N, C-alpha and C positions, 0 to 999 in steps of 0.2 A: 504493500500500500504506500509506504514511504517512497519507494523507488518510482512508482507511478506519479506521485505528487511532485517529486523533484523533476522528472522528465517533462511533465505537463507544464511546470513553471518555466522550464527552458524554452519550450515551443511558444508559450504565451509571450515570453520576453522578446523573442525574435520577431514574432508576428505583430505584436501590439505595442512594443516599445522601440526596438531597434529599427525596424523597417519604417515605421511612421516618422521617426526622428530623421532618418536618412532622406526620406522623401521631402520633408520640410526643409532640411538643410540644403538639398539640391535645388529646390524651388527658390530659396532665398538667394542663392548664388548663381542661378541660371545654369546649373549643371544638368546635362541631358540624362534621361533615364529611359532606356528601351526595355528589351526583354531581360537584360542582365543575366543571361544564361551562359555559363562558361563553356557549355558544349556547343553553343551556336557558332563561334568562330571556327571550330573544328568541323562542324557539320557543313557549314557553307563552303569552307575550303575543300572538303571532300566532294561535295556536290559539283563544284565548279571544275575540279580536276577530273573527276570520273565521267561527268556528263558533257562538259564543254571543253575539256582539255586545256583549262586555264591554269596558270601558275598560282597556287594558293598563297605563296609568299609575296606576290606582286602587290604594288601599291594600289592598283585599281580594285583588287579583291579586298584588300584591307579596308578601303573606304566603304565598300558594300557591307563588310562585316560591321563597321562602326554604325552604319545606318540602321542595322537591326539591333545591335547590342545596346547602343546608346540612344537610338531613336533618330539620330542624324550624324553625318560625318563630323569629326572633331575639327575645330578651326584653331590654328596656332595663334590667331589674333585674340582669341578669347582666353584670358589668363586663368579663368576659373574652370575651364574645361578639364576633364580628367587627363592625367599624364599617360596612363596606360593606353596605348594605341590599339590594343586587342588584335594584334597581328596573329598570323598562323604560326605561332612559336612552338610547334610540336614537330617531331619526326614525321615525315610524310607517310610512313606506314600506319599511322593512326587511321588513315582512310580505309584500311582493310577492315577494321572493327566497325566503322561507321557506314560502310558500303550498303548494308541492307536498309538503311534509313534514307538514303539520298533521294529516293523517288517520292517520299512522303512529305506532306506539309510540315513545316517546323512546329506548328502548334501541336500536332499529333506526336511528333518526336519529343517535344518538351514534356508533355504530360506523361508519356510512356517512360521517358528516361528518369523522371522523378521517382516513379514507382520502382523502376529497376534499381536505382541507387538505394532506396529503402530496403529492398529485398537483399541486395548484396551486403549492405551494412549489417542487417540482421544475421545473415548467413556467416559473416566473418567471425562472429563470436563462437559458435560451435566448431567452426573449422579450426580456430586457434586452440580451443579447449582440447580437441582431439589431437592436434599436432603436439601440444604440450603434455599429452597423456594425463590430463586432469579430468576426472570423472565426477564433477559435482552433482548434487541432487538436482532434480528438475526445477525446484524452487530457486535454488541458487543460480542455475543457468538462466531462468526467466528474469531474475533480478539483473544479472549481468547484461542481458540483451536490452532490457528496458533502459538501464542507465547508459548503455552505449548509444542507442538511438536517441536518447534524451540528453546527450552531451553536446556542448556547443560545437566541437569540431564536426560531429555528424550532422547536426541541424544546419550548420552553415554550409557544409558540403552538399547536402540534399537541396537546400534552397538555391544555392548557386549552380547546382548541377555540375559539380566538379569531378573530373576524371580521376582525381586522386583517390576517390572512393573505390573506383574500379580497380585501380592499381593495388590498393590495400586488400581488396578481395582476392586478386590474383596472387599476391604474396602469401596470404593465409592459406590458399589452396596449394601453393607450391610447398609450403612447410608441411602440410598434412601428407602430401604425396611423398615427400622425402621420408617422413616418419613411417609411412606405410611400405616403403621400399620401392615405390614406383619412380625411379630416378629419371628415366627418359621423359615421362610425362611432366615431372617437376621442372625439368629443364625447358620444355616447351612452354609451360605456363609462365615461368619467370621471363622468358624472352618476350612474351606478349606484354608483360608488365612494363617493359622498357619504353612504352609510349611516353612515360615521364622518366627519362633516364637518370636525372639527378637523384631521384628517390630510390632507384633500384641498383645502380652500379656498385655502391658500397656492399650491399648484400650479395650481389653477383660475384664480386671479388672474393669475399669470404667463402662462398660456396664452391667456387672454382679451386681455391686453395684446399678446402676440405676434400674435394673430389680427387685432386692430384695426390693427396696424402694416402689414399687407398684406391689407386687407379683401377685395379682389377675389379673391384666390387662396385665402385661408384662411377665408372666412366660413362654410364648411361646418362647421367645428368649433364655432363659436358657435351655429349653428342646431341642430346635433345636441345640444349641451349644454343650451341654453335650452329647446328643445321637450321634451326628456326630463325635465328638472326640472319644467317646467310640468305634464307628464302625471303624474308621481309625486306632486307636491304637490297637484294637483287630485284625484287618486284618493285620497290620504290624507285630504283634507278631506271627501270624500264618505263615506269609511268612518267617520271619527271627527271630526265637526265641532268646531272649536276645538282641534285636536290640537297646534298650534304653541305655544299658551300652556301647555298641559300639558307639552309637551316642555321648554320653558324652565324651568318649575317643577321638573321632574325633574332637569335639569342643575344648577340651583341647590341642590337638596337633596343631590345627589351630592357637590358641592363642600363642602357643610357637614359631612356625616357622614364625609367622607374627610379632613377637616382642611385644606381649601383646594385640594388636588390641584394642587400647583405643578409647575413645569417642573423639569428636572434642574438648571438654573441656580439656581433657588430652593433646591434641596437642597444644592448645592455651596457657595453663598455664603449670602445672605439673600434674603428675598422682595423687599425693596426693590432691592437690587443686582441680583438676578436679573431683575427687570422692566426695570431700566435697561439692562442688557447685552442683553437680548432686544430692546429697542427699537433699540439701536444696530445689532444684527445685521439686523433687519428693514429699517432705513434703508439700510444698505449693500447689502442684497439688492435693494431697490427701485432703487437707482442702477445696479447691475450689470444687472438685468433691462431697465431702460430703455436702457442702452447696447447691449444685444444683442437688442433686440426685433425687429430686421429679419432676423436670421440664419435661413436656411432650416432646416427640421427635418432632423435627421440630421447636421448639421455638428458639428464638435468644439465650437464655441462654444455652440451650442444644447444639446448634450448636457451640457456642463459646467454651464450655467445651470440646467438641469432638475435635475441631480444636487445642486447646491448648494441649490436651493430645498427639495428633499426632506430633505437633511441638516439644513438650518436648521429645518425643521418638527419633526424629532425633538428638536432642542435646545430650541426655544422653546415648543412646545405644553405645556399643563398636564397632562402625563402622563409618567411615568418608567418605564413597563413596558418591559422589554427586547424583547418581541415586536414593538414598533413599529420596532425597529432594522432590520428587513428593508427598510425604506425607504432604508437606506444602501447597498443593493446596487449601484445604478448608480454611485455615487461610488467604492465599493470597486473595482468592475470598471474604471473609468476610471483609477484610481490604478495598478492592476496593468498595464493595457494601456500606459500612458504611463510606466512605471517607468524604462525605460532612458533615454529622452529627458529625463525630468524630473530624474533623479538628478544630472545634471551642470549643472543650472541655477544653483544657489546652495547655500550651506551651510544656509540656513534650510530650503530644500526637502528636502535630505537629512535634516536633523534631524526634519522633519515626517514623513517616510517612516519613519524609525527609531522614533519615538514611536508612530505609528499602528500599525506592525507589531507592536511589543512589546505594546501594549495589546490588540490583536486576538488575538494568539497566546496571551496569558496564560490565558484560560479553558480552552483545550485542554490546555496544559501542566499546569494545576492538576488538571483532571479525569483526565488520564493518570496523574499521581502518586497521586491518590486511588484510582484503579482498581487500580494496582499495590499500594498500601498495603492494599487490601481483601483481597489474597491472603495477607497475613501478620499483619495487625492485626485485632482484633475489630471487628465492624461498628459497634458503638456508639461506638468510639473514632474511626473514620473519619467517622461522621456528625456528630461535634462540629466537624469542619472543613468543614461544608456551605457556609459563606459564601466559602470560599477562591476558587473560580472566578469569583465575582461581584465581586471587588474592583475590577476595571477597567470594570465595566458602565457607570458614569456617564461615564467618561472617553472611551470609544470614540467616541460621536457627536461630541464636541467635537474630538477629534483628527482624525477623518475630515473633518469640516467644515473645519477649519483647513487640512489638507493639500490638499483639493480647491479651497478658496478661493485658495490660493497658485497653483495651476495656472491658475485662472480669472483671477486678478489679473494674472499674467504675460501671459496671452493678451490680455486687455483692453488692457493697456498697450502691448504690442508691436504689436497689430493697427492702432493708430492711427499708428505711426511711418511705415510705408510711405506712408500717405495724406498725412501732413504733408510727407514728402520729395517726393512727386510734386507737391503743391501749391506747394512752395517752388521746385522746378525750373521749373514753369510760370510762376511770377511772375518768376523771373530771366530767362526767355527772352523776356518781353514788354518 
């Protein structure tokens, strides 16, 4: 009941506080608002490429995208216009996933895609639970599903129709296939997830290292991933020769008109310090992955390593959008699953749990208060507090990464003790 209340308060907040505030603010500053669907630029680009053989990265297509996304093309002379040009800043092979929809009106695609994202987000929870080999009760599973679809990252992703939710679902399915021993299929699924490469390549690097460490048994993953990537890259080159150069140019342009598009560390500290800390995180991650590269899929060590890789991805990639935080799900589930045993490890571990829990709970507590305030306070007054639930948004990934890393560090350090003890006894007996 509490989970339903918290989830309902989040949806109420987005629909009746955040969106009305954004509409009022846009009207006050003359900013255009069209369908605001993140799938629209990709859909229109796919339609123009497949049906009319036009370059989706071209400026003419970009202006057509703006006309639908914002309601009109952006004008450089208008200083209050959005900076994001909404160009086709995706690998061209995303059109293969969207191909079945290009003959449909976008209104139909938009409605159907919203429901598809909801279904994918719901399915992501049991996929991760099975991949982590956690078998909670039906009640616990239902609570986790309700809280997931009632979290701000999920609500934002569904409202914006973000493909990150599709990528999150692909990654969860890949993890389950690895745990189940279906390595070839896991590689195929992960390759499909590279439609957002910045979210997938850290995980792909870890899994390729893991595959090489036991090539005879795990090579199916590599071949599934490599052959699928070869197929989509080759198909993309056939559809649009030279697309890779155009894609790089689109990414460069995106970073320019969004002011650099830094990571959340860049936002919290400075760009220089953010990059330095990101480098240290990636270095530590590489060491941990090397230590655990031989662990079988489905073991606690493998699951923790995968969860930490995904959490670190959210922290270091040059994107701060909350919807990417759905990649934190395996780390959160492991923290919940191991809560009893981890709580007694150390004071630092307990502190990490408390901080992570408070940061994660804050958005729901804030939206619940705003929902109650909406019953007695004028809507415009409540809308002025629109940012309240988002105060901890940047802190959640860092806290979850830290708490999960503590679990992993303990495991890595303790796992070597028995081996050293056995080796020491063997030496003493000779």
